[in-house]
N, C-alpha and C positions, 0 to 999 in steps of 0.2 A: 435445542431446547430453550435456550435463552431468546432466541428470536422469538419463538412462540409465546414465552412468557411476556416478551414486550408486546406482542400483538394482543395478548389476553387483557394486559394491564390497561391498554388504551381502550380497547372494545368494552371493557366493563367500566370504564370511566374513572379508573385510578389516576390516570394521566391524561391531560389534554395535548393536543398539538403543539401549544404554546410551551407545555413544560418539556416536551421533547427538545424543543430550540434551546432551552436553558441546559438540559443535559448535554446537548451537541456543544455548546459553548464550553461547558466543563470539560469535556473530552478534549477539544481542540485547544483550549487555553492552559489546562493543567495536566490532564493525564497523558495524553500523546507525548507533549513535551518531556515529562517525566521520563516516559518509556524510551524516547529516543537517546535522552542523557544517559541512562543507564546502560543501553546498548551500546553506546560509543565509549563508555568510560570503562565498562566491565572486562572486556578482553585485552591482552596485551596490546600493545601499539602495532607490533608487527603484524598481528592478525588482522588489524583494521586496514593496514596499508599493503595488503595482499593484492597488488596491480594486476596479476594474473586472473585474478577474479572480478576485481572491480570494474576494468575496462571492458572485457567481453560482456559481462552481465549489463553494463550501462549502455553498450552498443546493442544488445539484444533488446532491452527495454525500449530505446529509442526507436528501433525498427519496428515493434509491435505498436508503439504510440503512434508513429507517422502513418503506418497503414491504416489503422483504426480511425484516425482523425480524417484521413483522405477518403476512406469508405464512408464516413458520415457526411462529410462536406459535398463530395462528388456524387457519389450513388444515392444515398439517402436523402440527399438536399436537406439536412439539418442546419439550424443555425449555428453560428460558430461556438457560442457557449455550450449548448448541447453537445455538439462534436468534441469539445474539448473534455467534457466528463465521459462521453462515451470512450475516448482514447485513454482516459486514466483509469477506467474500469478494466480496461483491456491490457494494462501494462504495469499496474502496481500490485504486488502481491500481500497477502496476510502473512508476513514473514514472522512476526511476533507471536500471534495468537494461535495460528494453525500451523505455520511452517516449523516453529522451533520444536513443539512437541513431537511432530512427525519425524523431524531430523534426529531428535534424541533417541527415536526408535530404531531407525534403519541406518543412520550415520553418526552415531554419538560422538565421536572423536572430533568431528569439525562442526557440530551443530552451534556452539556459541560463536564461532567465527563466522558461520554463514549468516546467522541473524544479524549480526553487527555490519558485515559487508553489505548484505542485502538493504538494510535499512539505511546505510550511508547513501548508497545509489538512490534510493527512494526519496530520502529528504534532501540531499545534496543537489540532486539532478531533476528527478521527475516532478516532485512536489512544486519545486520553483517554476518550472515550464507550464505546469498547469496553472500556477496562480498568474504568471505573466499573460498567458492567453486568455485566461477567465477575466483579468482586469482589463486587458484590451478590448475583450468582447463587450465588456460592460462600461466602456469608457464615458459613456454619457457626454459625447461631444468632444471630450477632451483629447488632444493629440500632440504629437510632438515630444518636446522635451517636458512638458508639463505631464503628459501621460507617463513617460520614462520615470520622472520624478516620483510620482504617485505609485506607481508599481514598485519601484525601489523602496520606498518609504513602507509600503504595506509587506513587502517581502521580507526586509531585514528588520525594520524596527516595528513592524506591526504584527508580525508573525512568530508566536512563542516557540513553533516547532524548529523553525529555522535557527532563531536565538539559541534553543537548547542544543542543537547541533554544533553550533559554533563554539558555544560554552563548553560543550562535552569534548570536542577536539582539543580546545586549549588546556583542558584538565589532562586529558590524555597524553598530550605533548609535553607537558610540564612534569609529568611522573607524580603528581599531587595524589595523595591517599586520602580520600574524604573521611572525616570522622563519622561514627555512627549516627552521632546527633544530626548530620546533614544526610548521609545515604539512606538511612532506615526510612525517613519520611518519604524521601523520593521513591523508594522502592514500594511503599505501600500506596501511593498515588498512581505509580505506574501500573501495578497489579489491579487497580480498579478499572483500567480503561477497556479490558477486555469484556466484562460483564456489561457495564453501561453501554458500550458500542453495539453490542449486539441486540440490547433491549431497545435502545433508540431505532435501530434498523427495523425490529419487529413492530413496533409502534407505529412508524411511518407507512407500514403496508396496510394498516386498517383503512378501508374505504376505497381501495384501489380494486378497479373491476378487473376480471380475468382478460378481458379484452386489451388491458394495458400491456400485455406481453406482445408486442409488435416487432417489426424487423429490427428496430434500433436495439431493444433489448436481446433479441436473439443474436445479434452481431457482436453486442459486448460480451455475452457469454461464451460465444464460439472463440472470439478473439482471446478471451482470457484463458479459458481452459485447454485450447488447441493451437492458437496463432502464437501466443507468447512463449509457450515451451518450445516450440519449433525455431523461433526467432532466436532464443537463448541458445539452443543447440547449435544452429548455423554459426552464431557468433563465436562459441567456444571452439567450433571445428576449424573456423577460419584462423582465430588467433592461435590455436594450437598447432597448425599447419605451418606457421612462420616462426614458431618457436616462443610465443609470447604468451601462452595458457599457463594455468597454475601449474606449481610444482607437483602439488598433490591431485591425482586424478580423481578423487572422491570429492574433490571441490567443484569440478565440472559436473558431475552426476548430480550433486546437491543443488547447483544452480539451476539445472532443468527442472528438477523437481520442485525446488522452491518457485519457479516461474509457474508451475502446474497449479498452485494453491488457488483458492478464490480470491477476490479482490481485497485489498488492503481495508481494514476497518474503517479508517479515516474516509475511504471514497464516499459513501453516502453522508458522511458527517460534513465533509468539506463542500460537498455539493448542494447541501442544505444552505450554506451561505449565499449561494447564487440561485435558489429556487429551483434547482434541479434534483432535489433528494428524491421524489417520488419514483423515477424511472431507476435511479441509481440503487435504492433500496429493493426494487423488484428484481433487476439484474443480480444484485447481491443474493437474494434468496434463492433464484433459480441456480445459480452457479454453485451456490454452497451444496445444494442437494445433488446436482450432477458431479460434483468434484468427488463424491465418494467412489464414483465409477471411473473417472478419468485420471484421477490420482493413483488409483490401483493399476490402471493400464500403464502409465508412465513408470511406476515402479517396476511392473512386470517386464517392461521393455530395457529398463536400466539395470535389470538384475538385482534390484533391491528387496528385502523382505524383513518382516520383524522377526528379530532373533527369538529363539525359545527361551522361556523363563527359567 
């Protein structure tokens, strides 16, 4: 509904494409950093450091990312920058806006830990890789140490999401309890990210022809809704076989289900920075619609269901 509202708002002239870029900057620079900070500082530190979840989920994410990137570059012959965001769309889930509410319905005891762990992998591992590859592809002739310095500066010093993750981990490690004067404004900004992100995604779709659903879009959707859950399931199976899986088996099931969610809300927003937002928004729309069916199938396979009221 919010994606449709964003489409209608731009179609009727309430917002322009330039307005969407301003809203996108608000999400990347304020709302999503607040969401990441809250996710990291909310649960107990022990829940964030559940390595039996972090390692296999990260490996599954990297497997999905690498396969999607290779498919884009080798098979679809896409430019490096486009292939980078193809891979991001196939390997980063909407853990906060869609994953968390669904986890609360089917696996409530582990829901807070799952969103914090998943977002830790996404923001500490996956998004930095996307930014590194994107900056390298858009290197503008810069190479070597100069390119490395630019990437490092934009990744750590110029990326509010990564900074929020680092500060959040410091706060969590220190055991500091933030006063309401600080935590409540952060929470309000974090809560705004869901609605604004979906409205921006909908507005980006205005003017896109139906023919824009090409092999690249289809590969992102298939990779995200099918390939990523399979990659995560494989990783947890391997780690579990060698005794390195999570102590709670519900965490493994939650990880597979989280991988089956549509792509992260930041996916088309971050792609906007590099001129790749049109394909990303279209893939986001298609996978969001299809995920109603694929997520139901995954829950059925995992033996999960919505408890009776």
